[in-house]
C-alpha positions as CSV (number, residue, x, y, z in Angstrom):
1,M,-18.9,-2.1,-23.1
2,G,-22.6,-3.1,-22.2
3,L,-22.8,-2.9,-18.7
4,R,-26.6,-2.1,-18.3
5,I,-27.9,-4.6,-15.9
6,G,-32.1,-5.8,-16.7
7,E,-34.2,-7.4,-14.8
8,S,-33.4,-10.9,-16.3
9,A,-30.2,-10.3,-15.9
10,R,-30.6,-10.3,-11.9
11,H,-28.2,-13.1,-9.9
12,I,-29.7,-11.8,-6.0
13,Q,-27.6,-13.7,-3.7
14,R,-29.3,-14.4,-0.2
15,N,-26.7,-14.1,2.0
16,S,-27.4,-12.7,5.9
17,S,-25.8,-11.2,8.4
18,L,-26.1,-12.1,11.8
19,V,-26.9,-9.8,14.1
20,P,-26.7,-11.0,18.1
21,V,-29.9,-9.4,19.9
22,G,-30.4,-7.4,23.1
23,H,-32.5,-6.9,25.9
24,G,-34.6,-9.5,25.3
25,M,-36.2,-7.6,21.8
26,T,-37.4,-10.2,19.3
27,A,-38.3,-10.1,15.4
28,R,-42.1,-9.5,16.2
29,D,-40.7,-6.4,18.7
30,F,-38.0,-5.5,16.3
31,V,-40.7,-5.3,13.0
32,S,-43.2,-3.7,15.4
33,R,-40.9,-0.2,14.4
34,L,-41.8,-1.1,11.1
35,E,-44.3,-0.3,7.8
36,G,-44.8,-2.6,5.3
37,V,-45.0,-5.7,7.4
38,S,-46.0,-9.5,6.0
39,K,-45.2,-12.5,7.4
40,S,-42.7,-15.0,5.7
41,A,-42.3,-18.8,5.8
42,N,-39.6,-17.6,8.6
43,G,-39.8,-14.5,9.9
44,F,-41.5,-11.3,8.1
45,E,-40.4,-8.9,5.7
46,A,-40.9,-5.0,5.8
47,R,-39.8,-2.0,3.8
48,C,-36.3,-0.7,4.8
49,P,-35.8,2.2,7.3
50,A,-32.8,2.8,6.0
51,H,-33.4,3.6,2.2
52,K,-36.5,4.5,0.4
53,D,-38.3,1.3,-0.4
54,H,-41.3,1.0,-2.1
55,R,-41.1,-2.8,-1.9
56,A,-40.4,-4.6,1.1
57,S,-36.4,-5.4,0.6
58,L,-35.7,-6.4,4.6
59,S,-36.0,-9.4,5.9
60,V,-36.4,-10.1,9.7
61,T,-36.0,-13.5,11.5
62,D,-35.2,-14.5,14.6
63,G,-31.6,-16.8,15.1
64,D,-30.0,-18.9,17.5
65,K,-28.2,-15.9,18.6
66,G,-29.7,-13.0,17.6
67,I,-32.3,-11.4,14.6
68,V,-30.9,-11.6,11.6
69,L,-31.7,-8.7,9.1
70,Y,-31.2,-8.7,5.6
71,C,-31.9,-6.1,3.0
72,H,-32.2,-6.8,-0.2
73,A,-31.4,-3.3,-1.4
74,G,-27.4,-3.5,0.5
75,C,-28.4,-2.1,3.4
76,Q,-26.2,-3.0,6.8
77,P,-27.6,-3.6,10.0
78,E,-25.9,-0.6,11.8
79,A,-27.2,1.7,9.3
80,I,-30.6,-0.1,9.5
81,A,-30.4,-0.1,13.4
82,R,-29.1,3.7,13.4
83,A,-32.0,4.7,11.4
84,L,-34.9,3.4,13.8
85,G,-32.9,5.1,16.5
86,L,-31.4,2.2,17.3
87,Q,-28.0,0.8,19.1
88,M,-25.9,-2.4,17.8
89,S,-26.0,-3.1,21.4
90,D,-30.1,-2.8,21.4
91,L,-30.0,-5.7,19.2
92,F,-28.3,-8.1,21.4
93,N,-30.0,-11.2,23.5
94,G,-27.8,-10.8,26.0
95,D,-24.1,-9.6,26.1
96,P,-22.4,-10.0,22.7
97,K,-18.9,-10.0,24.5
98,R,-19.1,-12.8,26.5
99,N,-16.8,-13.9,29.2
100,G,-15.2,-10.9,27.1
101,K,-14.7,-12.7,24.4
102,P,-15.9,-11.1,20.9
103,S,-18.9,-12.4,19.2
104,I,-19.1,-13.7,15.4
105,V,-21.6,-11.8,13.7
106,A,-21.3,-13.3,10.2
107,T,-18.9,-15.5,8.2
108,Y,-18.2,-15.8,4.6
109,D,-17.5,-19.0,2.8
110,Y,-15.0,-19.4,0.4
111,T,-15.0,-22.3,-1.9
112,D,-13.2,-23.5,-4.9
113,E,-14.5,-24.3,-8.7
114,S,-16.7,-26.4,-7.4
115,G,-18.2,-25.3,-4.1
116,K,-16.1,-27.2,-1.8
117,A,-15.4,-24.9,1.0
118,L,-11.9,-24.0,1.2
119,F,-12.0,-21.6,3.9
120,Q,-14.5,-18.9,6.2
121,V,-13.6,-15.5,6.6
122,V,-15.1,-14.3,10.1
123,R,-16.4,-11.5,11.3
124,F,-16.3,-10.0,14.7
125,E,-18.4,-7.6,16.9
126,P,-16.5,-5.6,18.3
127,K,-15.2,-5.2,14.4
128,D,-13.0,-7.7,14.3
129,F,-12.0,-10.3,10.9
130,R,-10.7,-13.9,11.2
131,Q,-9.7,-17.0,8.7
132,R,-10.5,-20.6,9.3
133,R,-10.4,-23.5,7.2
134,P,-12.4,-27.3,8.2
135,D,-9.7,-29.2,10.2
136,G,-10.7,-32.4,8.9
137,A,-12.9,-33.6,11.7
138,G,-15.8,-31.4,11.4
139,G,-14.5,-28.4,13.3
140,W,-12.3,-25.8,12.3
141,A,-8.8,-24.5,12.4
142,W,-8.7,-21.2,13.2
143,N,-5.9,-20.3,10.5
144,P,-5.7,-20.6,6.4
145,K,-2.5,-22.7,6.4
146,G,-2.1,-25.0,3.8
147,V,-5.0,-23.3,1.8
148,R,-5.3,-22.1,-1.4
149,L,-6.7,-18.0,-1.5
150,V,-9.2,-17.9,-3.9
151,P,-11.5,-15.0,-4.8
152,F,-14.6,-14.5,-2.9
153,H,-17.9,-16.0,-4.3
154,L,-15.8,-17.5,-7.1
155,P,-18.1,-20.5,-9.0
156,Q,-20.5,-17.0,-9.4
157,L,-17.5,-15.4,-10.7
158,L,-16.7,-17.7,-13.6
159,A,-20.3,-18.1,-14.5
160,A,-20.3,-14.6,-14.8
161,V,-17.7,-14.1,-16.6
162,K,-18.2,-17.6,-19.0
163,G,-21.7,-15.6,-19.9
164,G,-20.1,-12.5,-20.3
165,R,-21.5,-10.4,-18.0
166,P,-19.2,-7.4,-16.7
167,A,-17.1,-8.4,-12.9
168,W,-17.3,-5.9,-10.5
169,I,-14.4,-5.9,-7.5
170,V,-15.0,-4.6,-4.3
171,E,-13.5,-4.3,-1.2
172,G,-14.6,-7.0,1.7
173,E,-17.2,-9.2,1.7
174,R,-20.3,-7.2,2.4
175,D,-20.3,-5.2,-0.2
176,V,-19.6,-8.4,-2.4
177,L,-22.8,-9.5,-0.9
178,T,-24.3,-6.0,-1.5
179,M,-23.5,-5.8,-4.9
180,E,-24.7,-9.0,-5.4
181,G,-27.8,-8.0,-4.2
182,Q,-28.7,-5.5,-6.2
183,G,-27.4,-7.7,-9.3
184,F,-24.7,-7.0,-10.0
185,A,-21.6,-10.1,-10.6
186,A,-19.0,-9.3,-7.8
187,T,-16.3,-10.6,-6.0
188,C,-12.9,-9.3,-3.6
189,N,-9.9,-10.4,-2.2
190,P,-9.4,-12.4,1.7
191,M,-7.8,-10.1,4.0
192,G,-8.4,-6.8,2.8
193,A,-7.2,-4.4,0.9
194,G,-3.9,-4.6,-0.5
195,K,-4.0,-8.0,-0.5
196,W,-4.8,-9.3,-3.8
197,R,-2.9,-12.1,-5.2
198,A,-1.6,-12.3,-9.2
199,E,-3.3,-15.6,-10.0
200,F,-6.7,-13.8,-8.2
201,S,-6.4,-12.5,-12.1
202,K,-6.4,-16.1,-14.0
203,H,-10.4,-16.1,-13.3
204,L,-11.2,-12.6,-14.9
205,A,-8.9,-13.8,-18.4
206,G,-11.4,-11.8,-21.3
207,A,-14.0,-10.2,-19.0
208,D,-14.8,-6.5,-18.8
209,V,-13.9,-5.5,-15.2
210,V,-14.9,-2.5,-12.7
211,I,-13.1,-2.5,-9.9
212,V,-15.0,0.2,-6.8
213,A,-12.6,2.3,-4.7
214,D,-12.6,2.7,-1.4
215,K,-12.5,6.5,-0.9
216,D,-9.5,6.5,1.4
217,E,-6.2,6.0,0.0
218,P,-5.4,2.6,1.5
219,G,-8.8,1.7,-0.7
220,R,-7.7,3.5,-3.4
221,K,-4.1,2.1,-3.8
222,H,-5.9,-1.4,-3.4
223,A,-7.4,-0.4,-6.4
224,Q,-4.9,0.9,-8.7
225,D,-2.7,-2.2,-7.5
226,V,-5.7,-4.8,-8.8
227,A,-5.8,-3.1,-11.7
228,G,-2.4,-3.0,-12.1
229,K,-2.3,-7.2,-11.8
230,L,-5.0,-7.3,-14.1
231,H,-4.3,-4.7,-17.5
232,G,-3.5,-7.4,-20.1
233,T,-5.6,-10.7,-18.6
234,A,-8.8,-8.9,-18.6
235,K,-10.5,-7.4,-21.6
236,T,-11.2,-4.2,-20.4
237,V,-10.5,-2.8,-17.0
238,R,-12.1,0.3,-15.3
239,V,-11.6,2.0,-11.9
240,V,-14.0,3.7,-10.4
241,E,-15.5,5.4,-7.2
242,C,-18.7,5.4,-5.8
243,P,-20.8,9.0,-7.1
244,D,-22.4,10.9,-4.4
245,V,-25.6,10.5,-3.3
246,G,-28.4,13.3,-1.8
247,G,-25.4,14.9,-1.2
248,S,-23.9,11.9,0.5
249,H,-20.5,10.9,0.3
250,P,-20.8,7.4,0.5
251,K,-16.9,5.6,0.7
252,D,-18.6,2.2,-0.6
253,A,-20.7,0.2,-2.9
254,S,-22.8,-0.3,0.8
255,D,-23.2,2.8,1.8
256,D,-23.8,3.9,-1.7
257,F,-27.1,1.7,-1.8
258,S,-27.6,3.2,1.7
259,A,-28.1,6.6,1.1
260,G,-30.3,5.6,-1.7
261,G,-28.3,4.9,-4.3
262,D,-29.8,2.9,-6.9
263,P,-27.8,-0.6,-9.5
264,F,-28.3,2.1,-12.8
265,S,-26.9,5.2,-11.9
266,L,-23.7,2.7,-10.5
267,D,-23.7,1.1,-13.9
268,L,-24.0,4.4,-15.9
269,H,-21.0,6.1,-13.9
270,A,-18.7,3.2,-14.5
271,E,-19.9,2.9,-18.3
272,S,-18.6,6.2,-18.5
273,A,-15.3,6.2,-16.5
274,P,-11.9,5.2,-19.0
275,L,-10.2,2.0,-19.5
276,W,-7.3,2.0,-17.3
277,T,-4.1,2.2,-18.6
278,P,-0.6,2.5,-16.3
279,T,0.9,5.5,-15.5
280,K,4.4,6.8,-16.9
281,T,4.9,5.9,-13.0
282,D,4.2,2.5,-13.1
283,G,7.5,2.3,-16.0
284,P,10.7,4.2,-16.8
285,C,9.6,7.6,-17.0
286,A,11.4,10.0,-19.5
287,R,11.6,14.2,-18.8
288,P,12.1,16.6,-21.2
289,I,15.1,18.6,-20.5
290,G,13.9,21.8,-19.9
291,S,11.8,20.5,-17.2
292,L,14.9,20.7,-15.4
293,V,15.1,24.2,-12.4
294,A,18.7,25.4,-11.3
295,P,19.5,24.0,-8.3
296,S,19.9,25.7,-5.1
297,T,23.4,25.9,-3.9
298,D,22.3,26.5,-0.9
299,D,20.8,22.8,0.5
300,G,23.3,21.9,2.8
301,T,24.4,19.0,0.7
302,T,27.5,21.1,-1.1
303,L,31.0,20.4,-0.5
304,L,33.0,21.7,-2.9
305,G,32.8,23.9,-5.6
306,R,28.6,25.6,-7.1
307,R,27.7,20.8,-6.0
308,W,30.8,20.3,-8.5
309,L,30.6,17.4,-5.2
310,C,28.4,16.9,-3.0
311,R,27.6,14.3,0.1
312,G,27.5,11.2,-1.1
313,A,29.2,11.6,-4.8
314,G,32.6,10.5,-6.2
315,A,35.2,11.7,-8.5
316,L,37.2,10.3,-10.3
317,L,41.2,10.8,-11.1
318,I,42.5,8.7,-14.0
319,G,46.2,8.6,-15.5
320,Q,48.6,6.2,-15.9
321,S,51.2,5.2,-13.1
322,G,53.1,8.0,-12.2
323,Q,51.3,11.1,-14.0
324,G,50.9,12.7,-10.0
325,K,47.5,11.2,-9.3
326,S,47.9,11.6,-5.7
327,S,50.3,14.2,-5.8
328,L,47.6,16.0,-7.0
329,A,44.8,14.4,-5.1
330,M,46.9,15.3,-2.2
331,Q,47.4,19.0,-3.1
332,G,43.1,19.1,-3.8
333,G,42.6,17.9,0.0
334,I,45.7,20.2,1.6
335,L,43.8,23.1,0.3
336,W,40.4,22.2,0.9
337,S,41.1,21.0,4.8
338,I,41.7,24.4,5.8
339,G,39.6,26.3,3.6
340,R,41.0,27.2,0.0
341,S,40.3,27.1,-3.4
342,C,42.4,24.3,-5.6
343,F,41.7,24.7,-9.2
344,G,39.4,27.0,-9.0
345,I,36.7,24.9,-7.3
346,E,36.0,26.5,-3.5
347,P,35.1,24.2,-0.6
348,V,31.8,25.6,1.5
349,R,34.2,25.4,4.9
350,P,37.1,24.0,5.8
351,L,37.0,19.8,5.5
352,K,37.5,16.4,7.3
353,I,39.2,13.4,4.9
354,L,39.9,10.4,5.5
355,L,42.9,8.6,3.2
356,I,43.2,5.5,2.9
357,Q,46.7,4.2,1.8
358,S,47.5,0.8,0.5
359,E,50.5,1.6,-2.3
360,N,53.1,4.3,-0.6
361,D,54.8,4.1,2.9
362,D,54.6,6.8,5.4
363,G,57.9,8.0,4.0
364,D,56.6,8.4,0.8
365,L,53.6,10.4,2.1
366,F,55.6,12.6,4.6
367,E,57.2,13.8,1.7
368,T,54.1,14.1,-0.5
369,F,52.5,16.0,1.9
370,D,55.7,18.1,3.3
371,G,56.7,19.0,-0.5
372,I,53.3,20.0,-1.3
373,C,53.0,22.4,1.7
374,K,56.1,24.5,1.1
375,G,55.6,24.6,-2.7
376,L,51.8,26.6,-1.4
377,Q,53.9,28.6,0.8
378,L,51.4,27.4,3.7
379,S,51.9,29.1,6.6
380,P,52.9,27.3,9.7
381,E,49.0,28.0,11.0
382,D,47.4,26.3,7.7
383,R,50.0,23.6,7.4
384,A,49.2,22.3,11.2
385,K,44.9,22.9,10.3
386,A,45.9,20.6,7.0
387,G,47.9,18.1,9.3
388,A,44.6,17.8,12.1
389,N,42.0,17.7,9.7
390,I,43.6,14.9,6.8
391,L,43.1,11.6,8.9
392,L,45.4,8.7,7.5
393,F,44.7,4.9,7.9
394,T,46.8,2.1,6.4
395,E,45.6,-0.8,5.0
396,D,47.0,-3.3,2.3
397,S,45.2,-6.5,2.6
398,L,41.5,-5.8,2.8
399,A,39.5,-6.5,-0.5
400,G,35.7,-6.8,-1.5
401,D,33.3,-7.0,1.1
402,A,36.0,-6.8,3.6
403,F,37.1,-3.6,2.9
404,I,34.0,-2.2,2.6
405,E,32.6,-3.4,6.2
406,L,36.6,-1.5,7.1
407,V,35.5,2.0,5.2
408,A,32.1,2.3,6.9
409,K,33.5,1.7,10.5
410,L,35.8,4.3,9.7
411,V,33.6,6.4,8.3
412,G,31.3,6.2,11.2
413,S,33.9,6.6,13.8
414,Y,35.7,10.0,12.4
415,T,32.3,11.4,10.1
416,P,34.9,12.8,7.2
417,D,33.3,14.7,4.6
418,L,35.6,13.6,1.8
419,L,37.3,10.0,1.6
420,W,40.2,9.0,-0.4
421,H,41.6,6.2,-1.7
422,R,44.1,5.4,-4.1
423,A,42.7,3.5,-7.1
424,H,39.2,4.8,-6.2
425,P,36.9,7.7,-6.7
426,I,37.6,11.0,-4.1
427,G,34.3,10.4,-1.8
428,A,32.2,12.8,-1.0
429,V,30.7,11.1,2.7
430,D,27.3,11.7,3.8
431,S,27.8,10.7,7.1
432,R,24.1,10.8,8.5
433,K,23.8,7.6,6.5
434,S,26.7,6.5,7.6
435,K,25.7,4.6,10.5
């Protein structure tokens, strides 16, 4: 696969995370807590307290609103402060929520292929994200309306793909900066998990791609979605999660390096991962019939027989005109409405039946009902029960959607078990869904 990265392949992107500073603390005050401190052109360099640092990888400077911390190993300001026993509030020079408004702590520039600014993703404290675009007058419009959306650090990504370097996709700009700080070519999509657009994939045509999934359900789902959209466009696709580091379980790339992970280990971890291929559930999936098990007969959906007719299902009586289909259906309806077997098919209980009549007049229907009751030698009580449980509605003019709408209203009003209409199936109604 050739994912290994030597020193000559490192492309470190310096992009600071601005942390507003508090309680009068300056960069000089901050580095007084650190080891290996030396003066730099803009501030100080020191050993980062959030990881095993042997080469003074932490940059500390004073910003307009606070201290600017940048760890070349990828540690985040929160982790650095925590390692020193500080809270983020300790790093603010004044209240970070002036006038009750969140403060901007980081901005991430999205550009086109040539490096022209398209929009920014802005991170706030307390943690929140918004997008803004240049308004053409030197300011910002706080919406991405009409903006072309692209992957983060698109020019760097295209250069890496052109040069044959693997492309790593992570979840969020912070992780991209972390990965770049470790020498990887990395990108992400704007607006978080689940927002990878199909058109982003063209920028990775022919590339070896590694997707680093966050260790949570949205992160894993996002990684699989991205992999599916890259499959067939990228040369190879692998999906990995960051390996455990010294007993810790890093959720993402930033956590991995903050916990002491190193790029070589992550590289080897990705190299050993299998190539991603669509799972069977991504398309039509056939099953061996031997995998089937006997259905339950007490699942609450069966109305007739041993699952002969269940709620939501249908049955057709087909035959030439005059062969007795209506009479046969009426006989079944009468017997099932009083809880008796018809043709060896037992109802689970006496069923309520809705008969929608569109052909015979009331006289024909009475003769059919009366004749069947007499032929079955029903008692007066059973005849009365059938007469009450079979509901009649006459409609001979509606068709199509208008008829379906009518049926839906009738089912909602009367909640029958069976719906019966000439030239239509005897339908077992699931009245739980009719409303």
